[in-house]
C-alpha positions in Angstrom: 4.7 -46.7 -0.5 1.2 -46.4 1.1 0.0 -49.6 -0.7 2.9 -51.9 0.6 2.6 -51.0 4.3 2.2 -53.9 6.7 -0.2 -53.2 9.5 -0.8 -54.4 13.1 -4.0 -54.4 15.0 -3.8 -53.6 18.7 -6.6 -55.0 21.0 -6.8 -53.3 24.4 -8.9 -54.6 27.2 -8.5 -52.6 30.4 -10.8 -52.2 33.4 -12.8 -49.0 33.3 -11.9 -48.0 36.8 -9.7 -46.4 37.7 -9.9 -44.4 34.5 -6.3 -43.1 34.8 -5.0 -46.4 33.4 -7.3 -46.3 30.3 -6.4 -42.6 29.7 -2.7 -43.4 30.0 -2.9 -46.2 27.5 -5.0 -44.1 25.1 -2.5 -41.2 25.3 0.4 -43.5 24.7 -1.2 -45.2 21.7 -1.9 -41.7 20.3 1.7 -40.7 20.9 2.8 -43.9 19.1 0.6 -42.8 16.1 -2.0 -45.5 16.5 -5.6 -44.8 15.5 -8.8 -46.4 16.8 -10.7 -48.4 14.2 -13.3 -49.8 16.6 -14.0 -49.9 20.3 -10.8 -51.3 21.9 -9.2 -51.9 18.6 -6.4 -49.7 17.2 -4.2 -49.9 14.1 -0.7 -48.9 13.3 1.8 -49.6 10.5 4.1 -52.4 11.5 7.7 -51.3 11.9 10.5 -50.6 14.3 9.8 -46.8 14.4 6.6 -47.5 16.4 7.9 -50.4 18.6 9.2 -48.5 21.7 6.0 -46.4 22.0 3.8 -49.4 21.4 5.7 -51.4 24.0 5.2 -48.6 26.5 1.5 -48.7 25.8 1.4 -52.4 26.5 3.3 -51.9 29.7 0.9 -49.2 30.9 -2.1 -51.5 30.0 -0.7 -54.4 32.0 0.1 -52.1 34.9 -3.6 -51.2 34.9 -4.6 -54.8 35.0 -5.5 -55.0 31.3 -4.7 -57.2 28.3 -2.8 -55.8 25.4 -2.5 -57.8 22.2 -0.7 -56.9 19.0 -1.4 -58.9 15.9 -0.2 -58.6 12.3 -3.0 -57.6 10.1 -3.2 -58.9 6.6 -6.3 -57.2 4.9 -8.0 -59.6 2.5 -9.3 -57.0 0.1 -8.9 -53.5 -1.0 -11.7 -52.2 1.1 -10.1 -53.7 4.3 -6.8 -52.2 3.4 -8.4 -48.8 2.7 -10.1 -48.9 6.1 -6.7 -49.1 7.8 -4.8 -46.8 5.5 -7.6 -44.1 5.4 -8.1 -44.1 9.1 -4.4 -43.7 9.7 -4.1 -41.1 6.9 -7.0 -39.0 8.3 -5.3 -38.9 11.7 -2.0 -37.8 10.2 -3.7 -35.1 8.1 -5.4 -33.8 11.2 -2.1 -33.7 13.0 -0.3 -31.9 10.2 -3.2 -29.3 10.0 -2.9 -28.7 13.7 0.8 -28.3 13.4 0.5 -25.9 10.5 -2.1 -23.8 12.5 0.4 -23.6 15.4 3.1 -22.4 13.0 0.7 -19.6 12.0 0.1 -18.7 15.6 3.8 -18.6 16.2 4.3 -16.2 13.3 1.4 -14.1 14.5 2.8 -13.9 18.0 6.2 -12.6 16.7 4.4 -10.1 14.5 2.5 -8.8 17.7 5.8 -8.5 19.6 7.3 -6.6 16.7 4.3 -4.3 16.5 4.5 -3.6 20.2 8.3 -3.2 19.8 8.9 -5.7 22.6 12.5 -6.4 21.9 13.7 -8.1 25.0 16.0 -11.1 25.6 13.3 -12.6 27.9 10.7 -12.5 25.0 13.3 -13.8 22.6 14.0 -16.7 24.9 10.3 -17.5 25.2 10.0 -17.5 21.4 13.0 -19.7 21.0 11.4 -22.2 23.4 8.2 -22.1 21.3 10.3 -22.8 18.2 12.1 -25.7 19.9 8.7 -27.1 20.7 7.5 -26.8 17.1 10.7 -28.5 15.9 10.2 -31.4 18.4 6.6 -31.8 17.4 7.5 -31.8 13.7 10.1 -34.6 14.3 7.5 -36.6 16.2 4.9 -36.2 13.4 7.4 -36.9 10.7 8.4 -40.1 12.4 4.8 -41.3 12.4 4.0 -40.2 8.8 5.1 -43.4 7.0 2.7 -42.5 4.2 4.8 -39.4 3.3 1.8 -37.2 3.0 2.0 -33.9 1.0 0.8 -32.1 4.2 4.2 -33.0 5.7 6.0 -31.0 3.0 3.7 -28.1 3.6 4.3 -28.3 7.3 8.1 -28.3 6.7 7.7 -25.1 4.6 5.8 -23.5 7.4 8.4 -24.6 10.0 11.1 -23.0 7.8 9.2 -19.8 7.7 8.9 -19.8 11.5 12.6 -20.2 11.7 13.2 -17.3 9.4 10.7 -15.2 11.3 12.4 -16.0 14.6 15.8 -15.1 13.1 14.5 -11.8 12.0 13.0 -11.1 15.4 16.3 -12.1 17.1 18.1 -9.6 14.9 15.7 -6.8 16.0 16.2 -7.8 19.6 20.0 -7.6 19.3 19.8 -4.3 17.5 17.4 -2.9 20.1 19.6 -4.0 23.0 23.1 -3.4 21.5 22.4 -0.9 18.7 23.2 -1.4 15.1 26.4 -3.1 14.3 29.2 -0.8 13.2 30.6 -3.1 10.5 29.0 -4.2 7.3 29.1 -7.9 8.3 26.7 -7.3 11.2 28.9 -9.0 13.8 28.5 -8.0 17.3 
């Protein structure tokens, strides 16, 4: 799949002041999954999955008095294709690594709460919100990962472990608050 991807180049020219416009465009391009290949030049796989975020970046650029140009990129040789693909891949690999690290932090946080025996609904709700954030982040990363990297499968496994860990913590909270269930099914 990675070899047949069509690419776009995004050229951004925006006044340096006020800097908030440049920062807003930069953040939006990152959110879209675009990666910088040179000063003012970004790349992104072509495709409808990226269109809305890319359109929003263009809108932000124009609001800041800038020029935003999107062009189809047809690399002429393997080295040119590798530049685009490898730059995009490196950014996705970094994102997946950061996500996986956050999954580990989530698991560590729950382990600390269990060790402290902090079995409250308030803490459970906080952990559920953290899990929801991880799930949203995973969906966003997965949408951008058109290369279908192995790191995505690893991140999916970590996310599943987080879900199982949260379920176990929820069981402990319910037991601490309501006591063990009287029936074998565990229904409350």
